[in-house]
N, C-alpha and C positions, 0 to 999 in steps of 0.2 A: 227561417231556409237555413239547412246546413251548408258548410262549405265545403266544397271538394277537396281532400286531398290531392297536394302536387307530388306526384311519384316520380316525377323527372329529375336526374340527379342535378346539381347545380353546375350550370356553366364552367365556372371556375375549374371544377373536378375533370370535367371530360377534357378540359387542356391539359390538367397536370398529368390525365393516363395516359395523353400522346406522349406529352414530353418524356414520361417515363419509359415506354414501348418504343420510341424513336432511341432514347438513350440505348435501351437493349440492343436493339438493332444493331447500334453503330458500334458497340461493345463483341456480338456475335460476329459480324462481318470482319472487324478488326481481327478478331481471335481467327476466321477462318484464312483472311490473309495471311496471317504470322503463321498460321500453320502450313500453307500451301509454300510461301517463301523458305520456310525454315527447315519442314519437315516433306516437303514435295508430296504433299497430301494430294490426291486427284492429279498427278502428273505421270505419266507414261514413262516408262522405262527408256525410250529413246529423249524425250524433254530432259528427263533427268540429266541424262550422260551428254548431248549438247550445249546445257548448261553447264555443266563443269567444263569442259572443252572451251566454252566461251572464257568463263572466269580465268581458266588457264591460261589462254593466249592472251588474254588483258594484262596477268599480271607478268607474263611473259617479255610481253611489250613493253610493259612499265618498268620490267627491270632494266631490260636491254637498253632503253632510252637512258634513263638513271645512268649506265655505267657509260653508255658512248658520251653521253655528256661529262661527266667527269674526265673520261680521257682525255675529250678535249679540252676543258681547262686545264689539265695539267700539261697539253701539249701547246696552248695557245702562244705562251712567252716565250717559246723554244723556236715557235716556227713566224712568229711576227716582230721579236725584236732579236738583236744579237744577242749573243750568250758566251760570257768570258767565265770559264771553268778553272780551278786547280784542284787537283787529285795527288793527294801524298799515301805511298803505299810504307809501310816503315814496320819495325820490329818482327822483321821475320824469324821465324823460330820453328826449327826441324827436330822433332825427334826421332833420330836416326844414329846408328851407331857402322859406319860402313868400312867394310875390312882395305879398301883400298885407299891407302894415304892421300893419295893426290883427289881424289872424289871427296875425301872428307873434308880436305881444307877449302874446297867449292863450298860445301856445303855452311862451314863454319862463315865464310866470308858473306853470304849470303844473309846469316843474322846480322851483320853488321852493315847492311846496304841499306838505302832506303832510293824507292822509284819518285821522283816528281813529274807530274804531266800537266801542261799549261795547253787549253785548249780554247780556242775562237772560232766559233760558228755562228754565221749568220746566213739563214736559209731563205730570207728575202733577194740576196746578192747571189747565193749560191757559191759562198767562199767558206774557207778556212784554213787556219793556221797554229800552228803550238809548238810545243817543242816537250822533248823526253830527257830528263837529265837524272842520271844516275850517278848516286851519292856514298860513298863508303869511307866509314870509320867517322863524320863528320866533313868531309872531302868531296867536293863535285868532281867526279872522274871523268864522264864523257857526258854529250849532248848531241840530242839529236832534234834538230828543226825541220820543219818542212810548213807547207802552204800549199792550196789546193783551189782553184775557181772552175767555173765550167768547162775551161778548155785547157788550163795551164796546172802541171803539177811538179812539184819541185822539194829538195831535202838538201838540206847542210850538216857536216859532220865536222863543226869549227873545231875542234880540236886535233883535226886531220887534215882537213881540206879549208881553205877560206872561204871558198866559192859556192854558191848552190849550183846543185846538177840537177835539172829541168826539162822536160819534155813539154811541149806545145801542140794541140792536136792539129793547129792552122799546117802544122809540117808533117801532118798525118802519109803523106807518100813515100816520105825522107824516112820515116819511123819504120814504116812497114816493110822498107827494103831493108833496114838496117837489124829489123826482128825478124827476119826471113819469110815474110809473106804473111805474118799476121794482122788482120783488119781491124783497122782502131777507128772507134766512132770520132764525129766533129765536136761533141761536148761530152761531161758527165751528165748523168743524170741525176736527181738530187731525190731525197725522201719526198719532199714538198714537192717535186714534182708529180712524182707517182700518186700521191695524196691526192692532188687538185683532180687529175686524170680520172681516178675512180669513184671520188667520192659521192653520194647519193645522199639525197634528202630522205630522213625517215618516212613521211607523210607521202612520199612519192611510192616508197615500197609499199606502204599499210594501199594503197590504192590499187596497187597492181593485184596484190596476191588477195586482198579480200574476197574477189569472187569466186576463188579457188575453194574458201572455206566455206562457201555458201554451197557453192556446186557440192561438196562431200557432206554438208549437213543435208542437202535435199534428197540425196543420193540414199542415204540411208532407210531403211524400210525396217519398222516395227518389228518383224518377224525377226530380224538379226540382233536386235537388243532384247537383253533378259538382264535381269537384277535380281541379288540376293542379299535381303537385309540382316541386319544384327552379325557383321562380319568385323573381328579383332583387327586393328592393325598396329603392328608392334616395330619400331627399328629404332635404333641409337637412344633408348630409351623413353622415346615417346609413345604411347600407348592413348589409343581413341577408337570408337565407334564408328563404323564406317558402311558403306554400301557397295557389295563388289557388283561391277558393271560386266557384263561381257559384250564385247560387239564381234560376230562372226560374219565372215567373209568364206563363202564357197569360192571354188577356181570359176565359178561363172561369175559370181558377185564381181571378184575382185578385177577379171577379166573387164567387166564392163566400166566398172568406176576406171579403170587406169585408161579404158578408151574414150570416156567420156573427157578425164582431164586432159590428156593428149590432144584430143580434138581442139579443143577449147584454147590450151597453149598455141597450136600449130597456126590458129587463128587469131591469136591474139596478139595486135599490132603495138600496145603499151608493153607487154614483156618482152617482145622483140627489140622496140627502142631502148628499155632499160638495159638489157644485155649488148646489144650490138655499139651502143654510146660508147659504153667502157671501154671495148675490146676498141674500135675504131681511136679515143682520146689515145689509150694506150700505145696502139701501133703508130699513131702520128707520131707521138713524143716519142717514140723511139728512132721511128725514120728521121724523122727531123733532127735528132741527135746525133746522127750518123751508125748507129747500129745496123747491123745485118737483118733486117724482120722481111720477110712477104708477107704483106696485107693483103686478105683479098678482098674483093668489091661488095660493095652490100648486097648486089644480087647474088652474086655467089654466098657471101653467108646468110642470107636468106634462104638460097635452095638448102645449103648444108641443115640449117635448122628446122626446117620445114622436113629432109628427111628425115633427121633423127628421130620426129614426132611420128612420121610416117612407118618407121620400123617397129616404136612400141605399139601402134597400132595394128599391125601384122600380127605382132606376136599375140595381141590378146585374141585377135581370128584366129588363131591357130588353136586357141584353148580347148582343149579334149573335153566335149560335152559331156562327157561319163566321168569326168575327173572328181575323186571323193577327196583331193586335198583341200586344204582350208587354214586360211590365219587368224585365230582368233587375237584379241585385243582385251585385255582383261585388266581394268582400273577399279581402286578403291578409293570412294569419295565421302569425305566428311561432311558435317550437316550446314557447312559453310562454302559447300560445293568446289572444295578445294579440290584437288585430286592429287592424294598421297603416293601411290604409287601406279607405275603402266608393267606390262609385261606384253610381248606380243609370240606370241607361240604358233610355231609351223607345223601341221597334220600333215604325214605324208605317207600313205597306205600304212605299211609297219612303223613308222617311227612317227609316234606320237608325241606332244607337249616338247617339242624342241624349240627351246629358249633362243629366240632370234636378237632384242632388246629388251630391257629392263632399266627403270628409271624408279627413283624415288627422291619426293621433293617434296618440302613444307616448313611454312613460316610460321611458326609459333609463341609468340611472344617476345622472347628474348632468343629468341631458338631458332637458327636456320640450317636445313639442311638440304643437299643436294648430292645425287649418285646417277650416273648416266652410264649403263655399261653397254656393249654390242660384243654378242659372244659367238663362239667359233661354232659354227654346226659340224664339223667335223671332230671335233672334242669338246662335246658339253661342258664335261667335269672340270676340265683344264684351259680351255682356249677363252681368252676375255681380254677386251679392252678397257678402261674404265677411268672414270675420273669423278672424286669424291669432295666433298669440300662441307666442313660442319664449321658453326661459327656460334657464339654466346658474347651478348652485348651485355655488361654493365656500367651504365652509366657512360663514362670515355674509356671504357675497358672492353676490350674482345680478345676472346679467347677463341681457339679452334684447330682445326687439322683440315690438311688435305694432302690430296694422294692421286697420283698416277699410275696405272698397272698396264703394262701390255705383257704378253705371255701367249704362247701356243703348246706349248706341254706344261708340266708340272714346273719346269724352270722360265724364270722371268725374263723377258728378253728387258724390260727396264719395270724397275718398280722403285719409287719415289712418294717417301711420305714425309711430310712434315708438320710439325704443331707448331703453333706463333701465340704471339700473345702482343697485342698494340695497345699502347695508352696514348691517347690525345689531352695534351694538357695546353687550350691557346693557341700560340703557334708551334707548339712541337710535338714532335711525334714520337713516340720509342717502340723499338719494335725487336723483340727476341725469336727467334728462328731455331727449333732444332729439326733438324733434318738426318733420313738413312735413304741412302741411294745402294741400287744394286743393277749392275747394269753386264748383259753376256758381253763375253770376250771371243770376238770369232777367232783368236788365236791359241787359244786356251780354254781347257773344260770347265777350268773355275771361273764364275763370274768375276767380275769387276765389284768389290763391295766397300763404302765407306760410310762413315758417320759424321755428322758436326755438328756445330751452330754458329751462328752469323747474329749479330747484334747491331742494332741500328738506330743511331739518334737523328733527329732530322729536325732542324727548324727552320721555318720561313722566316727570311726579313723583308723590309721593304721592299729590294730590288732584287731579290734573288731567296737562294735554299742554300743553308749550312748542314754539314750531314757528318759524322764520325760513326766508326764502327769497329768489331773485331771480326775477324775469321777463323775457325778452327776446324781443322779436318784431321778425321783418324782412318787409317784402312785398318778392313779388319781382318784381310789376309795378307799382308804385306810380306813379298820375298827377303831372304837374307841382304839382300845387297839394295833394297830400297827402302824408305822413311817409314816410319810407324804413324808419321801424321806432321802435321806442320800448323801454322796458324801465324798472322799477322793483322796488322792494322792499317785502316783505309781512315780517310779523311778528307772530305771535298768539299768546294764551296764555290757556288754558281752566282752569278753576277749577270742579270739582263739590262739590257740595253747600252752594253758597253762596246762602240763600234771597234770593229777591226779596222787592217790595214792590210793588204797583200803586196809585200816589196815589187818596185819595180824591177824588171833583170835587165840588168847591162852588161856590157863587155868586161866592165870592172870587177861586178860582185856574182858574175854567175857566168855558168857555161851551159849551152844549147846541146843536149845528147844528140839532138838528129842531124847538127849542122856541126857539129866539133870535128875539127881537122886532126890528122895524126900527130902533126905539132903540138897542138893543144894537149892532146891526151896523154903524151909523152911527159909535157910539163904538169900535169895535172897527177901523174904517178911519182914522180921524182918530188913533188911538193908531198904527199902522202908518205911516201918512204922517209923523208926525213922527217917530219910530224911523228913517223910513227916512231921512230930512233928516239925523238926527241921526249915523248909519251914515257917511254919503257925507261927513259934515266930519270926524270921527274918522280916515276913510281919505281923507283929501284926496290924498294922492301915488297913491294909487292910482288912486283916478276919474281924474286926468289924463293918466294914462300911458294910459287906454283911450280920453280925449275928444281928446288931441292926435294928429294923424294922422302 
C-alpha cells in the first residue's frame, strides 16, 4: 500500500509567511504615514494650508512665551528688590573745530568732564533716591541730590543751598494755587503699578483667542485655496523648495468672515472681560492716585464695545453683491510645514496686485530671519514700514543685523540699521554694535544722518550686574558750527537688595515749596547768592576761561 504524499506546507512555513507579510505591511503603512506627514500626499490644499498656519501659530506662541519669560526673568530683581546703581560717563571726546572761541572752550571742558550718577530704586515701596555729580579735571564741581516716593518729591544742590526743596502731594491744593490752577495727583504712579494693572496670563489669552482661529479655519472653503508645487524660495542666502498656497477672499467671502468674527466677539463674554478688566484696573489705579480720568461704567463700556462690532457688522452688510474686489494671501510653505513667506494682495477693479503686507520668517539650523512689512497703497514703490532681524548662532557667539524703516516717499522718515555680534562666556556677555541712522528733519530739507558704534561688556555678579562700554557717533553731514562726532565711555554697576532710605523732611533740612513763606524764600535767595559767589571764587580759573574772549 502506497503512502499519500503530504502536499500541505509545514505550519512553521505558514507562520513565517504571515510574519513576513505583516512586516511588509508595517513598512508600507509606515512609508505612507511618513509620506503623508512629510510630503502631504492625499491632503487637500486647504488641509496643507491650515496645518502650516497651525505650525506657524504654535511657533509664534512658543517664541513669544520664551521672549516674555526672558523679559520677566530680567525684570524680576528690579521689581522685587531694591536696586542701587552707579553710572559713570567719562572721557567725552568731541571731533570739532568751532569758529566761536567761547563755544570751543565749552567743548574742551566737556572733554575733561565726568558725570557720575548714583541711583537707588525700590519698586516695592515706590521709592527712589540718588545724586548726579559733575566732575571737571578730577575735581567734583557740583552735585544734584534727589529723592521721590509715591507722594513726595524733592531735590538739593548742596554747593548752592543747604536744604532740600520739596513738594508733597498732600499739599496739592496749595500747590495748585501756586502753580496757577494745575491739577496735581494724590500720588505718583510707578512702572510696577501699571505692570500689575495690565498684566495677563498667557493661558488666559490663548483660551480667549483659540475659538477665533477655529472659526477662521472652519469658514474657509476648499474652493478658496489653491496650491502650486515645486516653487523655489530664496531670501537672504536661504534657498529651499516650497509650495505656493493662495487663499482668496472675494468681497462677499471677506464680508461674511468679518461678520462671523464680529458677531462672535460681540457675544464673547470672556473677550469682553479680558479687555474691560484691564481698562478698569488702569482707570481705578489712576483715579485712586488722583489723576483726572473719567472712567465710564461697565454698562457704558459694554454698550460701546457692542456698538463697535455692530458698526463692523453693518459695514459687511453694505458690501456690494456685484463687487469684483478680492484679497489674496500667498504663502510659501516648506516640507516641514513652516511658512517661509506671506503676502497680502488687494485687487480692486483696474488696480491689481496691490501689496498690503509682506513677511518672511524662518529658522533653519543656526540661521534665524524675520522681516515684517506694511506697504502704502498710495505709493507702492516707496511707501513702507518694516522691521528686519537676522541672526546666526555659533556656539556662544551670535552675529546678525536688525533694521527699522519708515518712509512715505523715496526719502525715509526713519531708517535705522544695526549689525551686531554678541559673545557669552559664563556670566559675561560681550556685545559690539555698529549702527547707521537717518531721521527726517522737519526744519530742513536734509535729513539728520549719523553712524556709530557701541560696545558693551556685561558681567553678572552674585547680587547684581557690572557693565562698561564705549559709544562713538559720527555725523554724516555736519554744519560748520557743529561737531563732526563725539565719543564717551560708560561704566555702571547695579546691586540688588541694597536697602535705601528717603530722608525725613524737617524744618532744619528742607523747605516745603507749597508752604514756604516770603521770608523763607528771601532767606533761601540770599543763601544761594552767597554760595554762588563762593563757588565762583573757589573756581576762579574756570570762570576766567569763560570770561576771557
